[in-house]
PyMOL commands that place a pseudoatom at each C-alpha (Angstrom):
pseudoatom trace, name=CA, resn=MET, resi=1, chain=A, elem=C, hetatm=0, pos=[15.460, -10.970, 16.818]
pseudoatom trace, name=CA, resn=THR, resi=2, chain=A, elem=C, hetatm=0, pos=[12.926, -8.609, 15.278]
pseudoatom trace, name=CA, resn=GLN, resi=3, chain=A, elem=C, hetatm=0, pos=[9.596, -10.172, 14.359]
pseudoatom trace, name=CA, resn=LEU, resi=4, chain=A, elem=C, hetatm=0, pos=[9.054, -9.749, 10.611]
pseudoatom trace, name=CA, resn=HIS, resi=5, chain=A, elem=C, hetatm=0, pos=[5.335, -10.439, 10.633]
pseudoatom trace, name=CA, resn=PRO, resi=6, chain=A, elem=C, hetatm=0, pos=[2.660, -11.154, 13.236]
pseudoatom trace, name=CA, resn=SER, resi=7, chain=A, elem=C, hetatm=0, pos=[1.411, -14.642, 13.979]
pseudoatom trace, name=CA, resn=LEU, resi=8, chain=A, elem=C, hetatm=0, pos=[-1.991, -15.855, 12.796]
pseudoatom trace, name=CA, resn=PRO, resi=9, chain=A, elem=C, hetatm=0, pos=[-4.795, -15.243, 13.570]
pseudoatom trace, name=CA, resn=PHE, resi=10, chain=A, elem=C, hetatm=0, pos=[-4.838, -11.458, 13.446]
pseudoatom trace, name=CA, resn=GLU, resi=11, chain=A, elem=C, hetatm=0, pos=[-7.450, -10.206, 15.868]
pseudoatom trace, name=CA, resn=ALA, resi=12, chain=A, elem=C, hetatm=0, pos=[-6.449, -6.563, 15.783]
pseudoatom trace, name=CA, resn=LEU, resi=13, chain=A, elem=C, hetatm=0, pos=[-5.055, -4.103, 13.287]
pseudoatom trace, name=CA, resn=ILE, resi=14, chain=A, elem=C, hetatm=0, pos=[-1.270, -4.545, 13.307]
pseudoatom trace, name=CA, resn=TYR, resi=15, chain=A, elem=C, hetatm=0, pos=[1.199, -2.299, 11.533]
pseudoatom trace, name=CA, resn=TYR, resi=16, chain=A, elem=C, hetatm=0, pos=[4.964, -1.906, 11.247]
pseudoatom trace, name=CA, resn=PRO, resi=17, chain=A, elem=C, hetatm=0, pos=[7.069, 0.692, 9.458]
pseudoatom trace, name=CA, resn=THR, resi=18, chain=A, elem=C, hetatm=0, pos=[9.102, -0.749, 6.592]
pseudoatom trace, name=CA, resn=ALA, resi=19, chain=A, elem=C, hetatm=0, pos=[12.590, 0.207, 5.471]
pseudoatom trace, name=CA, resn=ARG, resi=20, chain=A, elem=C, hetatm=0, pos=[11.642, -0.383, 1.824]
pseudoatom trace, name=CA, resn=TRP, resi=21, chain=A, elem=C, hetatm=0, pos=[11.395, 2.425, -0.711]
pseudoatom trace, name=CA, resn=ILE, resi=22, chain=A, elem=C, hetatm=0, pos=[7.991, 1.895, -2.345]
pseudoatom trace, name=CA, resn=ARG, resi=23, chain=A, elem=C, hetatm=0, pos=[7.248, 3.436, -5.727]
pseudoatom trace, name=CA, resn=GLY, resi=24, chain=A, elem=C, hetatm=0, pos=[4.232, 2.774, -7.917]
pseudoatom trace, name=CA, resn=ALA, resi=25, chain=A, elem=C, hetatm=0, pos=[3.466, 4.022, -11.397]
pseudoatom trace, name=CA, resn=CYS, resi=26, chain=A, elem=C, hetatm=0, pos=[0.788, 3.470, -13.996]
pseudoatom trace, name=CA, resn=ALA, resi=27, chain=A, elem=C, hetatm=0, pos=[0.749, 4.594, -17.632]
pseudoatom trace, name=CA, resn=GLY, resi=28, chain=A, elem=C, hetatm=0, pos=[3.955, 6.570, -17.049]
pseudoatom trace, name=CA, resn=ALA, resi=29, chain=A, elem=C, hetatm=0, pos=[2.602, 8.545, -14.098]
pseudoatom trace, name=CA, resn=THR, resi=30, chain=A, elem=C, hetatm=0, pos=[4.006, 8.096, -10.575]
pseudoatom trace, name=CA, resn=LEU, resi=31, chain=A, elem=C, hetatm=0, pos=[1.168, 7.369, -8.146]
pseudoatom trace, name=CA, resn=VAL, resi=32, chain=A, elem=C, hetatm=0, pos=[3.197, 6.823, -4.978]
pseudoatom trace, name=CA, resn=ASP, resi=33, chain=A, elem=C, hetatm=0, pos=[6.829, 7.396, -4.012]
pseudoatom trace, name=CA, resn=SER, resi=34, chain=A, elem=C, hetatm=0, pos=[7.494, 6.737, -0.336]
pseudoatom trace, name=CA, resn=ARG, resi=35, chain=A, elem=C, hetatm=0, pos=[10.283, 5.856, 2.055]
pseudoatom trace, name=CA, resn=ARG, resi=36, chain=A, elem=C, hetatm=0, pos=[7.776, 6.146, 4.925]
pseudoatom trace, name=CA, resn=ALA, resi=37, chain=A, elem=C, hetatm=0, pos=[5.411, 3.293, 4.061]
pseudoatom trace, name=CA, resn=VAL, resi=38, chain=A, elem=C, hetatm=0, pos=[3.786, 1.160, 6.737]
pseudoatom trace, name=CA, resn=LEU, resi=39, chain=A, elem=C, hetatm=0, pos=[2.979, -2.542, 6.332]
pseudoatom trace, name=CA, resn=VAL, resi=40, chain=A, elem=C, hetatm=0, pos=[-0.552, -3.179, 7.655]
pseudoatom trace, name=CA, resn=TRP, resi=41, chain=A, elem=C, hetatm=0, pos=[-2.176, -6.502, 8.599]
pseudoatom trace, name=CA, resn=GLU, resi=42, chain=A, elem=C, hetatm=0, pos=[-5.951, -6.169, 8.850]
pseudoatom trace, name=CA, resn=PRO, resi=43, chain=A, elem=C, hetatm=0, pos=[-8.057, -8.527, 10.966]
pseudoatom trace, name=CA, resn=GLY, resi=44, chain=A, elem=C, hetatm=0, pos=[-9.297, -11.454, 8.881]
pseudoatom trace, name=CA, resn=LYS, resi=45, chain=A, elem=C, hetatm=0, pos=[-6.815, -10.835, 6.030]
pseudoatom trace, name=CA, resn=MET, resi=46, chain=A, elem=C, hetatm=0, pos=[-3.990, -13.254, 5.235]
pseudoatom trace, name=CA, resn=VAL, resi=47, chain=A, elem=C, hetatm=0, pos=[-1.687, -10.806, 3.438]
pseudoatom trace, name=CA, resn=PRO, resi=48, chain=A, elem=C, hetatm=0, pos=[-0.641, -7.296, 4.427]
pseudoatom trace, name=CA, resn=ILE, resi=49, chain=A, elem=C, hetatm=0, pos=[-1.093, -4.076, 2.475]
pseudoatom trace, name=CA, resn=TYR, resi=50, chain=A, elem=C, hetatm=0, pos=[1.040, -0.952, 2.319]
pseudoatom trace, name=CA, resn=ALA, resi=51, chain=A, elem=C, hetatm=0, pos=[-0.200, 2.339, 3.708]
pseudoatom trace, name=CA, resn=PHE, resi=52, chain=A, elem=C, hetatm=0, pos=[1.405, 5.629, 2.733]
pseudoatom trace, name=CA, resn=PRO, resi=53, chain=A, elem=C, hetatm=0, pos=[1.454, 9.167, 4.131]
pseudoatom trace, name=CA, resn=ALA, resi=54, chain=A, elem=C, hetatm=0, pos=[-0.848, 11.389, 2.077]
pseudoatom trace, name=CA, resn=ASP, resi=55, chain=A, elem=C, hetatm=0, pos=[2.121, 13.599, 1.106]
pseudoatom trace, name=CA, resn=ASP, resi=56, chain=A, elem=C, hetatm=0, pos=[3.731, 10.610, -0.666]
pseudoatom trace, name=CA, resn=VAL, resi=57, chain=A, elem=C, hetatm=0, pos=[0.674, 9.858, -2.822]
pseudoatom trace, name=CA, resn=ALA, resi=58, chain=A, elem=C, hetatm=0, pos=[0.122, 11.873, -5.998]
pseudoatom trace, name=CA, resn=SER, resi=59, chain=A, elem=C, hetatm=0, pos=[-2.923, 14.104, -5.828]
pseudoatom trace, name=CA, resn=GLY, resi=60, chain=A, elem=C, hetatm=0, pos=[-5.791, 12.676, -7.837]
pseudoatom trace, name=CA, resn=SER, resi=61, chain=A, elem=C, hetatm=0, pos=[-4.405, 9.113, -7.699]
pseudoatom trace, name=CA, resn=ALA, resi=62, chain=A, elem=C, hetatm=0, pos=[-7.573, 7.926, -5.977]
pseudoatom trace, name=CA, resn=VAL, resi=63, chain=A, elem=C, hetatm=0, pos=[-9.126, 8.131, -9.447]
pseudoatom trace, name=CA, resn=ARG, resi=64, chain=A, elem=C, hetatm=0, pos=[-8.537, 4.824, -11.219]
pseudoatom trace, name=CA, resn=PRO, resi=65, chain=A, elem=C, hetatm=0, pos=[-6.870, 4.830, -14.614]
pseudoatom trace, name=CA, resn=PRO, resi=66, chain=A, elem=C, hetatm=0, pos=[-8.077, 2.185, -17.069]
pseudoatom trace, name=CA, resn=LEU, resi=67, chain=A, elem=C, hetatm=0, pos=[-6.751, -1.178, -15.864]
pseudoatom trace, name=CA, resn=SER, resi=68, chain=A, elem=C, hetatm=0, pos=[-5.440, -2.008, -19.314]
pseudoatom trace, name=CA, resn=ALA, resi=69, chain=A, elem=C, hetatm=0, pos=[-3.162, 1.047, -19.104]
pseudoatom trace, name=CA, resn=CYS, resi=70, chain=A, elem=C, hetatm=0, pos=[-1.379, -0.472, -16.105]
pseudoatom trace, name=CA, resn=GLY, resi=71, chain=A, elem=C, hetatm=0, pos=[-1.265, -4.094, -17.234]
pseudoatom trace, name=CA, resn=ALA, resi=72, chain=A, elem=C, hetatm=0, pos=[-3.402, -5.177, -14.286]
pseudoatom trace, name=CA, resn=SER, resi=73, chain=A, elem=C, hetatm=0, pos=[-6.667, -7.006, -13.883]
pseudoatom trace, name=CA, resn=SER, resi=74, chain=A, elem=C, hetatm=0, pos=[-7.439, -5.344, -10.543]
pseudoatom trace, name=CA, resn=MET, resi=75, chain=A, elem=C, hetatm=0, pos=[-5.897, -2.361, -8.835]
pseudoatom trace, name=CA, resn=PRO, resi=76, chain=A, elem=C, hetatm=0, pos=[-7.292, -1.162, -5.523]
pseudoatom trace, name=CA, resn=ILE, resi=77, chain=A, elem=C, hetatm=0, pos=[-6.321, 2.444, -4.895]
pseudoatom trace, name=CA, resn=SER, resi=78, chain=A, elem=C, hetatm=0, pos=[-7.428, 4.312, -1.827]
pseudoatom trace, name=CA, resn=THR, resi=79, chain=A, elem=C, hetatm=0, pos=[-6.161, 7.180, 0.249]
pseudoatom trace, name=CA, resn=ALA, resi=80, chain=A, elem=C, hetatm=0, pos=[-6.818, 7.636, 3.923]
pseudoatom trace, name=CA, resn=THR, resi=81, chain=A, elem=C, hetatm=0, pos=[-7.031, 11.059, 5.500]
for i in range(1, 81): cmd.bond("trace and resi %d" % i, "trace and resi %d" % (i + 1))
show_as sticks, trace
zoom trace
């Protein structure tokens, strides 16, 4: 059986591709649209994050829109190169 998530504690960066189609939008603008996302568990973190290929992230989305425009109280956005 395929392991769905790693066991605690995470001592190294662990990542798995996901079959999910991940789309994110804010204030009517699509920020990410990816079928190639990777689920990443960082050392010392209890929950994973999604990582996306740069081609699947809208250019300029590293600039934060006003949080009130997205109905969120916090919204970390970062792009890795």
